[in-house]
C-alpha positions as a Markdown table, in Angstrom:
| # | Residue | x | y | z |
|---|---|---|---|---|
| 1 | Met | -43.2 | 59.9 | -28.8 |
| 2 | Asn | -41.3 | 60.9 | -25.6 |
| 3 | Pro | -41.6 | 58.6 | -23.3 |
| 4 | Thr | -44.9 | 59.4 | -20.4 |
| 5 | Pro | -43.9 | 56.7 | -17.8 |
| 6 | Thr | -46.8 | 57.8 | -15.5 |
| 7 | Thr | -44.9 | 55.9 | -12.6 |
| 8 | Pro | -41.9 | 56.8 | -10.5 |
| 9 | Leu | -38.9 | 55.5 | -12.2 |
| 10 | Gly | -36.4 | 56.3 | -9.9 |
| 11 | Tyr | -32.5 | 58.4 | -9.9 |
| 12 | Val | -32.1 | 58.3 | -13.8 |
| 13 | Phe | -28.7 | 57.6 | -14.5 |
| 14 | Asp | -26.9 | 54.9 | -12.0 |
| 15 | Asn | -24.1 | 56.3 | -10.6 |
| 16 | Asp | -23.2 | 52.4 | -10.3 |
| 17 | Ser | -23.8 | 51.2 | -13.8 |
| 18 | Pro | -22.2 | 50.0 | -16.4 |
| 19 | His | -21.5 | 53.7 | -18.2 |
| 20 | Ser | -21.0 | 55.1 | -14.9 |
| 21 | Ala | -16.7 | 55.2 | -14.6 |
| 22 | Arg | -16.1 | 57.6 | -18.3 |
| 23 | His | -20.0 | 59.0 | -17.2 |
| 24 | His | -18.3 | 60.1 | -13.4 |
| 25 | Ala | -15.2 | 61.1 | -16.0 |
| 26 | Cys | -16.8 | 63.9 | -18.4 |
| 27 | Leu | -17.9 | 64.7 | -15.3 |
| 28 | Glu | -14.5 | 65.7 | -13.8 |
| 29 | Glu | -13.2 | 67.4 | -16.7 |
| 30 | Ala | -16.5 | 69.3 | -18.2 |
| 31 | Leu | -17.1 | 70.8 | -14.6 |
| 32 | Asp | -14.4 | 70.2 | -12.4 |
| 33 | Pro | -12.6 | 73.4 | -12.8 |
| 34 | Leu | -16.2 | 75.3 | -12.3 |
| 35 | Thr | -17.1 | 73.7 | -9.6 |
| 36 | Leu | -13.7 | 73.9 | -7.8 |
| 37 | Gly | -12.2 | 77.3 | -8.8 |
| 38 | His | -15.8 | 78.9 | -7.8 |
| 39 | Leu | -14.6 | 77.0 | -4.1 |
| 40 | Arg | -11.2 | 78.2 | -4.4 |
| 41 | Glu | -12.6 | 81.8 | -4.6 |
| 42 | Ala | -14.6 | 81.7 | -1.8 |
| 43 | Gly | -12.3 | 81.6 | 0.7 |
| 44 | Thr | -11.8 | 77.2 | 1.1 |
| 45 | Ala | -8.6 | 77.0 | 2.7 |
| 46 | Pro | -6.4 | 75.2 | 5.0 |
| 47 | Gly | -8.3 | 74.4 | 8.2 |
| 48 | Met | -11.2 | 73.9 | 6.6 |
| 49 | Arg | -14.6 | 71.2 | 7.3 |
| 50 | Cys | -16.3 | 70.1 | 4.2 |
| 51 | Leu | -19.1 | 68.3 | 3.6 |
| 52 | Glu | -19.7 | 67.3 | -0.1 |
| 53 | Ile | -23.6 | 65.1 | -1.0 |
| 54 | Gly | -23.7 | 62.9 | -4.1 |
| 55 | Ala | -20.3 | 62.9 | -4.5 |
| 56 | Gly | -20.6 | 60.3 | -7.4 |
| 57 | Ala | -16.6 | 59.2 | -8.4 |
| 58 | Gly | -15.1 | 62.1 | -5.3 |
| 59 | Ser | -13.0 | 63.7 | -7.5 |
| 60 | Val | -14.6 | 67.6 | -5.8 |
| 61 | Ala | -14.1 | 66.1 | -3.1 |
| 62 | Gln | -10.4 | 65.2 | -3.4 |
| 63 | Ala | -9.4 | 67.8 | -4.5 |
| 64 | Leu | -11.7 | 69.7 | -1.7 |
| 65 | Leu | -9.3 | 68.3 | 0.6 |
| 66 | Arg | -6.7 | 69.3 | -1.0 |
| 67 | Leu | -7.6 | 72.8 | -0.8 |
| 68 | Val | -8.2 | 72.5 | 2.5 |
| 69 | Ser | -4.9 | 70.4 | 4.0 |
| 70 | Pro | -2.7 | 70.3 | 5.8 |
| 71 | Gly | -5.3 | 70.8 | 8.6 |
| 72 | Gly | -9.0 | 70.3 | 7.0 |
| 73 | Thr | -11.1 | 67.4 | 6.7 |
| 74 | Val | -13.3 | 66.5 | 4.2 |
| 75 | Thr | -17.1 | 63.8 | 4.7 |
| 76 | Ala | -18.2 | 62.5 | 0.8 |
| 77 | Thr | -21.3 | 61.1 | 1.2 |
| 78 | Asp | -23.5 | 59.4 | -1.7 |
| 79 | Ile | -26.1 | 56.4 | -1.5 |
| 80 | Lys | -23.7 | 54.1 | -3.4 |
| 81 | Pro | -20.1 | 55.8 | -2.7 |
| 82 | Gly | -17.9 | 52.2 | -3.6 |
| 83 | Arg | -16.2 | 54.2 | -6.9 |
| 84 | Ile | -14.3 | 56.9 | -3.8 |
| 85 | Ala | -11.2 | 55.3 | -2.0 |
| 86 | Pro | -11.3 | 57.1 | 1.4 |
| 87 | Glu | -7.5 | 58.1 | 2.5 |
| 88 | Pro | -6.4 | 60.7 | 5.8 |
| 89 | Gly | -8.7 | 62.8 | 5.7 |
| 90 | Leu | -11.7 | 61.9 | 3.9 |
| 91 | Thr | -14.2 | 60.5 | 5.2 |
| 92 | Val | -16.3 | 58.3 | 2.6 |
| 93 | Leu | -20.3 | 57.1 | 3.9 |
| 94 | Ala | -22.9 | 55.6 | 2.5 |
| 95 | His | -25.4 | 57.7 | 3.6 |
| 96 | Asp | -29.4 | 58.9 | 2.3 |
| 97 | Val | -29.4 | 62.6 | 2.4 |
| 98 | Val | -33.6 | 62.9 | 2.1 |
| 99 | Asp | -34.0 | 59.9 | 4.8 |
| 100 | Asp | -30.7 | 59.8 | 6.6 |
| 101 | Pro | -29.1 | 62.8 | 9.6 |
| 102 | Leu | -26.9 | 64.8 | 8.3 |
| 103 | Pro | -23.4 | 63.6 | 9.7 |
| 104 | Gly | -22.1 | 66.0 | 11.4 |
| 105 | Ser | -22.5 | 70.3 | 12.0 |
| 106 | Gly | -20.4 | 72.9 | 11.6 |
| 107 | Tyr | -18.9 | 72.6 | 8.4 |
| 108 | Asp | -16.8 | 76.2 | 7.0 |
| 109 | Val | -17.8 | 74.3 | 3.2 |
| 110 | Ile | -20.5 | 72.1 | 1.8 |
| 111 | Val | -21.2 | 70.9 | -2.0 |
| 112 | Ala | -23.5 | 69.7 | -3.5 |
| 113 | Arg | -23.7 | 69.1 | -7.4 |
| 114 | Leu | -26.1 | 67.6 | -9.7 |
| 115 | Val | -27.8 | 66.2 | -6.6 |
| 116 | Leu | -30.2 | 68.6 | -5.3 |
| 117 | Gln | -32.4 | 68.8 | -8.9 |
| 118 | His | -33.3 | 65.6 | -8.7 |
| 119 | Leu | -35.0 | 64.8 | -5.5 |
| 120 | Pro | -38.6 | 66.7 | -4.6 |
| 121 | Glu | -38.1 | 66.8 | -1.0 |
| 122 | Arg | -35.0 | 69.1 | -2.0 |
| 123 | Gln | -36.1 | 72.5 | -0.2 |
| 124 | Glu | -35.7 | 70.5 | 3.1 |
| 125 | Val | -32.4 | 68.9 | 2.2 |
| 126 | Leu | -31.3 | 72.5 | 1.4 |
| 127 | Arg | -32.1 | 73.8 | 4.6 |
| 128 | Arg | -30.9 | 71.2 | 6.6 |
| 129 | Leu | -27.9 | 71.4 | 4.9 |
| 130 | Ala | -27.9 | 74.6 | 5.7 |
| 131 | Asp | -28.9 | 74.4 | 9.1 |
| 132 | Ala | -25.4 | 72.0 | 9.3 |
| 133 | Leu | -22.6 | 75.0 | 8.1 |
| 134 | Ala | -21.7 | 76.7 | 11.0 |
| 135 | Pro | -22.0 | 80.8 | 10.9 |
| 136 | Gly | -20.6 | 82.4 | 7.7 |
| 137 | Gly | -19.7 | 78.7 | 6.3 |
| 138 | Leu | -20.6 | 78.5 | 2.6 |
| 139 | Leu | -23.5 | 76.1 | 0.5 |
| 140 | Gln | -22.6 | 75.8 | -3.1 |
| 141 | Val | -25.0 | 74.3 | -5.5 |
| 142 | Asp | -24.1 | 73.7 | -8.5 |
| 143 | Glu | -27.2 | 72.7 | -11.3 |
| 144 | Phe | -28.1 | 72.9 | -14.3 |
| 145 | Asp | -31.2 | 74.0 | -16.1 |
| 146 | Ala | -32.1 | 71.6 | -18.6 |
| 147 | Gly | -35.0 | 73.7 | -20.0 |
| 148 | His | -33.8 | 74.5 | -23.0 |
| 149 | Glu | -30.3 | 73.1 | -24.6 |
| 150 | Pro | -30.5 | 74.0 | -28.9 |
| 151 | Cys | -28.5 | 72.0 | -31.4 |
| 152 | Leu | -26.9 | 74.4 | -33.3 |
| 153 | Leu | -25.2 | 72.4 | -36.2 |
| 154 | Ala | -26.2 | 69.4 | -37.6 |
| 155 | Pro | -26.8 | 67.3 | -40.5 |
| 156 | Ser | -29.5 | 67.3 | -41.5 |
| 157 | Pro | -32.5 | 69.3 | -40.1 |
| 158 | Asp | -34.4 | 65.6 | -40.1 |
| 159 | Asp | -31.0 | 65.5 | -37.4 |
| 160 | Ala | -31.2 | 68.1 | -35.4 |
| 161 | Arg | -34.7 | 67.3 | -34.5 |
| 162 | Leu | -33.9 | 64.1 | -34.1 |
| 163 | Tyr | -31.3 | 65.5 | -32.1 |
| 164 | Glu | -33.8 | 67.8 | -29.9 |
| 165 | Arg | -36.7 | 65.1 | -29.4 |
| 166 | Phe | -34.0 | 63.8 | -27.4 |
| 167 | Thr | -33.0 | 65.9 | -24.6 |
| 168 | Glu | -37.2 | 66.6 | -23.8 |
| 169 | Ala | -37.7 | 62.8 | -23.7 |
| 170 | Arg | -34.5 | 63.0 | -21.6 |
| 171 | Thr | -36.4 | 65.4 | -18.7 |
| 172 | Ala | -39.1 | 63.7 | -19.7 |
| 173 | Leu | -37.8 | 60.5 | -18.1 |
| 174 | Met | -36.7 | 63.0 | -15.1 |
| 175 | Arg | -40.0 | 64.3 | -14.3 |
| 176 | Ala | -41.1 | 60.8 | -14.1 |
| 177 | Ser | -38.5 | 60.0 | -12.3 |
| 178 | Gly | -39.4 | 62.7 | -9.4 |
| 179 | Gly | -36.6 | 65.6 | -10.3 |
| 180 | Asp | -36.9 | 68.7 | -11.9 |
| 181 | Pro | -34.7 | 69.1 | -15.3 |
| 182 | Thr | -34.8 | 73.1 | -15.0 |
| 183 | Trp | -34.6 | 73.3 | -11.4 |
| 184 | Gly | -31.1 | 74.7 | -11.6 |
| 185 | Arg | -33.1 | 78.3 | -12.8 |
| 186 | Arg | -34.8 | 78.3 | -9.3 |
| 187 | Ala | -31.7 | 77.4 | -7.2 |
| 188 | Ala | -30.5 | 80.9 | -6.1 |
| 189 | Thr | -33.7 | 81.6 | -5.1 |
| 190 | Ala | -34.1 | 78.5 | -2.9 |
| 191 | Val | -30.5 | 78.7 | -1.3 |
| 192 | Arg | -32.0 | 82.3 | 0.3 |
| 193 | Asp | -34.8 | 80.6 | 1.4 |
| 194 | Ala | -32.9 | 78.5 | 3.0 |
| 195 | Gly | -32.2 | 81.2 | 5.1 |
| 196 | Leu | -28.8 | 82.0 | 3.5 |
| 197 | Thr | -27.0 | 85.4 | 2.8 |
| 198 | Gly | -25.0 | 86.5 | 0.4 |
| 199 | Ile | -25.7 | 85.3 | -2.3 |
| 200 | Arg | -23.9 | 84.6 | -5.5 |
| 201 | Ile | -24.9 | 83.5 | -9.1 |
| 202 | Arg | -22.1 | 82.0 | -11.8 |
| 203 | Pro | -24.8 | 80.6 | -15.1 |
| 204 | His | -21.8 | 79.1 | -17.9 |
| 205 | Val | -22.9 | 76.6 | -21.1 |
| 206 | Leu | -21.1 | 74.5 | -22.5 |
| 207 | Leu | -20.3 | 73.6 | -25.5 |
| 208 | Arg | -21.8 | 70.0 | -27.0 |
| 209 | Ala | -19.9 | 68.9 | -30.0 |
| 210 | Pro | -17.4 | 65.3 | -30.5 |
| 211 | Gly | -14.4 | 65.6 | -28.0 |
| 212 | Thr | -15.4 | 67.8 | -25.8 |
| 213 | Pro | -16.6 | 65.7 | -22.6 |
| 214 | Ala | -20.0 | 68.2 | -22.6 |
| 215 | Val | -20.7 | 65.6 | -25.2 |
| 216 | Gly | -19.3 | 63.1 | -23.3 |
| 217 | Leu | -22.0 | 63.2 | -21.0 |
| 218 | Gln | -24.6 | 63.1 | -23.8 |
| 219 | Leu | -23.7 | 60.4 | -25.0 |
| 220 | His | -23.5 | 58.4 | -21.5 |
| 221 | His | -26.9 | 59.4 | -21.2 |
| 222 | Leu | -28.2 | 58.1 | -24.1 |
| 223 | Ala | -26.4 | 55.1 | -23.7 |
| 224 | Gln | -28.4 | 55.1 | -19.6 |
| 225 | Leu | -31.4 | 55.1 | -20.8 |
| 226 | Thr | -31.5 | 53.3 | -24.5 |
| 227 | Pro | -34.4 | 51.0 | -22.7 |
| 228 | Arg | -36.7 | 53.3 | -21.5 |
| 229 | Leu | -36.3 | 55.5 | -25.0 |
| 230 | Leu | -36.7 | 52.3 | -26.8 |
| 231 | Asp | -39.9 | 51.5 | -24.0 |
| 232 | Gly | -40.8 | 54.6 | -25.1 |
| 233 | Gly | -41.6 | 55.4 | -28.9 |
| 234 | Phe | -37.2 | 55.3 | -30.2 |
| 235 | Thr | -36.4 | 53.1 | -32.4 |
| 236 | Arg | -32.8 | 51.6 | -32.7 |
| 237 | Ala | -32.4 | 53.3 | -35.9 |
| 238 | Glu | -33.0 | 56.7 | -34.0 |
| 239 | Leu | -31.0 | 56.1 | -31.5 |
| 240 | Asp | -27.9 | 54.4 | -33.2 |
| 241 | Arg | -28.7 | 58.0 | -35.4 |
| 242 | Leu | -28.1 | 59.6 | -32.4 |
| 243 | His | -25.2 | 57.8 | -31.2 |
| 244 | Ala | -23.3 | 58.5 | -34.9 |
| 245 | Leu | -25.1 | 62.1 | -35.3 |
| 246 | Met | -22.8 | 62.8 | -31.9 |
| 247 | His | -19.2 | 62.2 | -33.2 |
| 248 | Asp | -20.0 | 63.9 | -36.3 |
| 249 | Pro | -17.7 | 67.0 | -37.4 |
| 250 | Gly | -20.7 | 68.6 | -38.2 |
| 251 | Phe | -23.0 | 68.8 | -34.8 |
| 252 | Ala | -22.2 | 71.3 | -31.9 |
| 253 | Ala | -25.0 | 72.2 | -29.1 |
| 254 | Ala | -25.3 | 74.3 | -25.6 |
| 255 | Thr | -25.7 | 73.0 | -22.4 |
| 256 | Gly | -28.9 | 73.9 | -20.4 |
| 257 | Val | -27.3 | 76.5 | -17.7 |
| 258 | Leu | -25.5 | 75.1 | -15.2 |
| 259 | Tyr | -25.6 | 77.8 | -12.2 |
| 260 | Ser | -23.1 | 77.4 | -9.2 |
| 261 | Val | -24.8 | 79.1 | -6.9 |
| 262 | Gln | -23.0 | 79.8 | -3.0 |
| 263 | Gly | -24.9 | 81.6 | 0.3 |
| 264 | Arg | -23.6 | 81.7 | 3.8 |
| 265 | Arg | -25.0 | 81.1 | 6.4 |
| 266 | Pro | -25.4 | 84.5 | 8.1 |
| 267 | Ile | -22.5 | 84.9 | 11.5 |
| 268 | Arg | -24.5 | 86.4 | 14.7 |
| 269 | Pro | -23.9 | 87.6 | 18.1 |
| 270 | Gly | -22.6 | 85.6 | 20.2 |
| 271 | His | -21.4 | 83.1 | 17.6 |
| 272 | Pro | -18.6 | 82.5 | 16.7 |
| 273 | Pro | -17.5 | 82.5 | 12.6 |
| 274 | Ala | -16.6 | 79.0 | 10.3 |
| 275 | His | -12.7 | 79.1 | 9.8 |
| 276 | Arg | -12.4 | 81.9 | 7.6 |
| 277 | Thr | -15.2 | 84.0 | 5.3 |
| 278 | Lys | -14.4 | 85.9 | 2.4 |
| 279 | Asp | -17.2 | 88.9 | 1.3 |
| 280 | Ser | -19.7 | 87.1 | -1.7 |
| 281 | Thr | -22.7 | 89.3 | -2.0 |
| 282 | Glu | -21.8 | 89.7 | -6.3 |
| 283 | Ala | -24.3 | 88.4 | -8.6 |
| 284 | Thr | -22.8 | 87.7 | -11.7 |
């Protein structure tokens, strides 16, 4: 049986839970090279003004500040930003991107990673982010499509079925909380529909195997969701087996596809371009 709550449960993965420090460390190790590599390739450079929404523990914002220094600034926002230490050039704000006005406009770069899929109001938020860009400015959205996360190797067929039950239950809980765990596959269309052009799409699949940061993320999902999984029909023995399985050298799985999508605000006559632009019309 999978959990099928009838009322919204709120954001599934709390930014300030006892598990969040290690969770953010796994995110940083698994995804920062991709996120920051794409920003670097797009021409992020010293002097730029940047915004990150849903900044979590701040690893992207802090690395982005290094890319735009000297002379650049980064504003990092989150509902619970207490894990991000401000520093010269880095402004940290408690901010609800759904209900609060954006902190300014005219940004050269805006980053939203693993936040929009959790927001039912994601398209309106995207439009406001697009409007907050300077002409020629870049929006980068990184989102998973968790609709297919296959178990590739397991000690037994029962273990494989148990793991797949867990991934199905996790996506059901995300939906019950108002999220869309498959939204990553629609991110490029959503960015285009927000008025941006030069859409560039880069898909990535990560291996979940013992010791990898991607399986570390899954273990922290399991830990955070344990009370809800127990309420939804899993037994304690099954959850203990899932924990042991993801440490077993005979286990491997794939993540869903992470789509990294970039788009730019069009440059119109009479409007100065952003600090620096780079043509990114390729979809790969």
